[in-house]
C-alpha positions in Angstrom: -0.2 -0.5 0.0 0.8 3.7 -0.8 1.6 6.1 1.8 1.6 9.9 1.0 2.8 12.4 2.2 1.6 15.4 1.5 2.4 18.3 3.5 4.0 21.2 3.1 8.3 21.7 4.5 8.5 24.5 7.5 11.7 24.6 6.4 13.9 28.0 7.6 11.2 29.3 10.0 11.7 25.8 11.9 14.8 27.3 13.3 12.1 29.9 15.0 9.3 27.3 15.6 6.2 26.9 13.8 3.1 27.0 14.7 -0.1 25.3 14.0 -3.7 27.6 14.2 -3.5 27.1 17.7 0.1 27.7 18.7 0.8 24.7 19.5 4.2 24.0 17.9 4.1 21.1 15.1 7.1 19.1 13.2 7.4 19.6 9.8 6.2 16.5 7.7 8.5 15.8 4.1 7.3 17.7 1.2 8.0 14.2 -1.0 5.7 11.9 -1.9 7.0 8.4 -1.0 5.9 4.7 -0.7 5.1 3.5 3.0 6.2 0.2 2.2 8.8 -1.8 4.0 9.0 -4.5 1.8 11.8 -2.1 -0.7 14.9 -1.6 1.1 18.2 -1.6 -0.7 21.7 -0.8 0.7 23.1 2.3 0.9 26.3 2.7 2.0 25.9 5.3 4.6 29.7 5.3 4.6 30.4 6.9 1.2 27.9 9.9 1.7 27.6 9.2 -1.9 22.9 8.7 -2.0 21.2 11.7 -2.4 18.1 9.9 -0.8 15.8 13.3 -0.9 17.0 13.3 -4.3 16.4 9.6 -4.4 12.7 10.3 -2.8 12.2 13.1 -5.1 12.6 10.4 -8.6 11.3 7.7 -6.9 9.4 7.2 -3.7 11.3 5.4 -2.2 12.6 6.1 1.6 13.7 2.9 2.8 17.1 1.6 3.6 19.3 -0.8 4.6 22.2 0.6 6.1 26.0 -0.7 5.1 27.8 -2.0 6.7 28.4 -2.2 11.3 31.7 -3.8 11.5 34.5 -4.0 14.3 36.5 -1.6 14.8 40.1 -0.6 12.1 42.0 -3.1 14.4 40.1 -5.5 14.5 38.4 -5.2 18.4 35.2 -5.8 19.4 33.5 -1.9 18.8 31.4 -1.8 16.2 31.9 1.5 13.5 30.4 2.0 10.1 32.3 0.3 7.7 35.7 -0.3 9.9 37.3 3.4 10.8 33.8 5.7 11.0 32.2 5.8 15.1 29.1 4.8 15.3 28.0 8.8 16.1 30.2 10.3 13.1 28.0 13.5 12.6 28.1 13.6 8.8 26.4 10.1 9.2 23.9 11.1 12.0 22.7 13.9 9.2 22.0 11.7 6.3 20.1 9.0 8.9 18.4 11.5 10.6 17.4 12.4 6.4 15.9 9.3 6.1 14.1 9.8 9.3 12.4 13.3 7.8 11.4 11.4 4.6 9.3 9.6 6.9 11.6 6.1 6.0 12.6 3.1 8.3 16.3 1.9 9.0 17.4 -1.0 8.6 20.5 -2.5 10.2 23.4 -4.5 7.9 26.4 -5.7 9.4 29.1 -7.9 8.0 29.5 -6.6 3.9 32.8 -7.8 1.6 35.0 -5.2 3.9 36.7 -5.2 7.0 36.5 -7.4 10.3 33.2 -8.6 11.2 32.2 -8.5 14.6 30.8 -11.3 13.9 34.6 -13.2 14.1 36.0 -11.1 17.1 33.4 -10.9 19.3 31.9 -13.1 22.1 28.0 -13.3 22.8 27.5 -10.8 24.7 29.6 -8.0 23.0 27.8 -9.0 19.5 24.7 -8.3 21.5 26.2 -5.5 22.4 27.6 -4.6 19.8 24.2 -5.1 17.7 22.2 -2.7 20.2 24.8 0.1 19.6 24.8 0.1 15.6 21.1 0.1 16.2 20.4 3.0 18.7 23.2 5.1 17.0 20.6 4.9 13.4 17.5 5.1 15.8 16.3 1.5 14.3 15.3 -2.1 15.8 15.5 -4.1 12.4 18.6 -5.2 11.7 20.3 -7.7 8.8 23.3 -10.1 9.4 25.0 -10.0 6.0 28.0 -12.1 6.8 29.9 -14.1 3.3 30.3 -17.2 5.0 33.6 -18.7 3.2 34.7 -15.1 2.9 37.7 -15.7 4.5 36.7 -15.1 8.3 36.1 -17.0 10.7 33.0 -17.1 13.0 30.7 -19.6 15.1 27.4 -20.0 13.8 26.5 -20.5 17.4 28.0 -17.5 18.6 25.7 -15.4 16.5 22.6 -17.2 16.7 22.8 -16.4 20.7 23.3 -13.2 20.5 20.9 -12.3 18.2 18.7 -14.7 20.6 19.7 -12.3 22.8 19.1 -8.6 21.4 15.1 -10.2 20.4 14.1 -10.9 23.2 15.8 -7.5 24.6 14.1 -5.1 22.3 11.3 -8.0 19.6 14.0 -6.8 16.6 13.1 -8.0 13.6 15.7 -10.0 11.5 16.7 -10.7 8.5 20.1 -13.4 7.7 21.7 -12.8 4.3 23.1 -15.6 2.6 25.3 -15.9 -0.3 23.9 -18.7 -2.4 26.5 -21.6 -3.7 28.8 -20.4 -6.5 26.3 -22.1 -9.5 23.4 -21.5 -7.9 21.8 -24.4 -6.9 20.6 -23.3 -3.4 23.0 -22.9 0.5 26.3 -23.7 0.8 26.9 -25.8 4.0 27.7 -22.8 5.8 25.0 -20.7 5.0 23.2 -23.7 5.9 25.0 -24.5 9.4 24.0 -20.3 10.3 20.3 -20.9 10.1 20.2 -24.1 11.2 21.8 -22.4 14.7 19.2 -19.3 14.7 16.5 -21.3 14.0 17.6 -24.2 17.1 17.4 -20.8 18.9 14.0 -19.7 18.6 14.8 -17.0 16.1 11.5 -15.2 14.4 14.0 -14.1 11.2 13.4 -13.9 7.7 16.2 -15.6 4.9 17.6 -12.8 3.2 19.2 -14.5 -0.5 21.7 -12.9 -2.6 21.3 -13.6 -5.4 24.5 -12.4 -7.5 28.0 -13.2 -7.8 27.4 -16.8 -8.9 27.4 -18.6 -12.1 24.7 -18.9 -14.0 24.0 -20.2 -17.3 21.5 -18.5 -20.1 19.5 -15.7 -19.2 21.3 -13.8 -16.0 17.4 -13.4 -14.5 16.4 -16.9 -15.1 19.1 -17.6 -13.4 18.3 -15.6 -10.1 15.0 -16.9 -10.2 16.0 -20.7 -10.5 18.5 -19.8 -7.3 16.3 -18.0 -5.0 13.8 -20.8 -5.5 17.1 -23.9 -5.0 17.3 -21.7 -1.4 13.4 -21.5 -0.7 13.7 -25.7 -1.0 16.7 -25.5 0.9 15.3 -23.1 4.1 12.2 -25.3 3.6 14.4 -28.5 4.7 15.5 -26.2 8.1 12.1 -25.2 8.8 9.8 -28.1 7.9 5.7 -27.8 8.1 6.4 -24.3 7.4 3.5 -23.5 4.7 4.6 -22.8 1.2 3.2 -18.7 1.5 4.9 -18.5 4.7 8.0 -20.0 3.9 8.1 -17.7 0.6 6.5 -14.4 2.9 9.6 -15.6 5.0 11.6 -14.7 2.0 13.6 -11.4 0.4 16.0 -11.7 -2.8 19.0 -8.3 -3.1 20.8 -8.8 -6.5 23.5 -6.4 -7.3 22.6 -4.2 -10.2 24.5 -3.7 -13.3 28.1 -5.5 -13.4 28.1 -7.9 -10.6 31.8 -9.0 -9.4 31.7 -12.1 -11.4 31.1 -10.7 -14.1 27.8 -11.8 -14.7 25.6 -8.2 -15.6 22.2 -7.6 -13.8 20.2 -5.0 -16.9 17.7 -3.0 -15.9 14.8 -6.2 -17.3 17.3 -9.4 -15.9 15.4 -7.7 -12.7 12.5 -7.1 -13.9 12.5 -10.3 -14.2 13.6 -11.4 -10.3 10.8 -9.2 -9.6 8.2 -10.9 -11.7 9.3 -14.4 -9.3 8.3 -12.6 -6.6 5.5 -11.0 -6.9 4.2 -14.3 -8.2 5.6 -16.4 -5.5 4.6 -13.3 -3.7 8.3 -13.1 -1.8 8.0 -11.0 1.3 10.4 -8.0 1.0 13.5 -6.9 -2.0 16.9 -5.3 -1.8 19.4 -4.9 -4.1 22.8 -3.6 -3.7 23.2 -1.0 -3.9 21.0 2.4 -4.7 24.6 4.9 -5.1 25.3 2.4 -8.0 21.8 3.1 -9.7 23.0 5.6 -11.8 25.2 5.2 -15.7 28.2 7.3 -13.9 30.2 4.6 -14.9 29.1 2.7 -18.3 31.7 1.0 -19.5 31.1 -2.1 -18.0 33.0 -0.6 -14.6 32.9 -3.1 -11.3 32.0 0.2 -9.1 31.1 1.3 -6.1 29.6 4.2 -6.8 28.0 3.2 -10.2 26.9 0.3 -12.1 28.9 0.0 -15.5 26.5 -0.1 -17.2 24.0 2.5 -19.6 21.0 3.5 -17.2 18.8 6.8 -16.3 20.1 7.5 -13.2 18.0 5.3 -10.3 15.6 2.3 -13.0 16.7 0.2 -10.5 15.2 2.2 -7.6 12.2 3.3 -10.0 11.3 -0.3 -10.9 11.7 -2.0 -7.0 9.9 0.9 -5.3 6.4 -0.7 -7.3 7.2 -4.2 -6.2 3.6 -5.9 -4.0 2.6 -1.4 -3.9 
């Protein structure tokens, strides 16, 4: 369902305070129309500051984001930071997070990612729970995405992660998603991902599973390959959570492609993304994301793999506009 916020921002008058007809102070509301569809939450590299969330909202209506990534500090200690070098309370990051809130957006905090030292690799379960909570508090969020790329060379205990998540969810009813890669051949979960999900399930956690439909070997049409990979993971998740209905299993799943040129050499075009979204709509998946909104432009339409552009010819925010309509 689309919720539209149509109001005039108090703007510069905010410093002096705005008032209603009764003389009571009022808070400004967004002047752009944004979607209230919390099923769509693209990744945003919050440390880089390359994405203009206000411009994106004006162009597409998108306001919800999964902010990446909370990891250990540069010394590899159990201290949560943004990207390894930026403090959680960094003023520039806070301004970007506040901008999302001012748009009416909902923030999910993602840990892990492809770079930096994982908190999950250096913290005890108790320390990890505390680190998770500090990152959530810094973002003004109660939604957590554990995006630890299993097999990425960092050792961690699935049991430690599950115990920490259990503590956080019990303490504050945190919404938790676990992001998992697909096997190199696209044939479902890796063994390590299966172990992590089994630990999460054994801990009694209420979670969703986010399938990274990217950076695997697929043949033929890439959009079709991504849907087949998602369906293979669905079958593996069904084996971990037996007895769950088909409808509930699909509601439990989300998909996240890498838009444009992937690290593996595959390319996700807008048409490929539409194929994946058609599958997600048909199966009524719980949510969709993509990596990343910072890349949703044609600043390097030459096949480059970049964190700030897609590597393909496209219009600005083409993927965001497409994804924003999911299950609306």
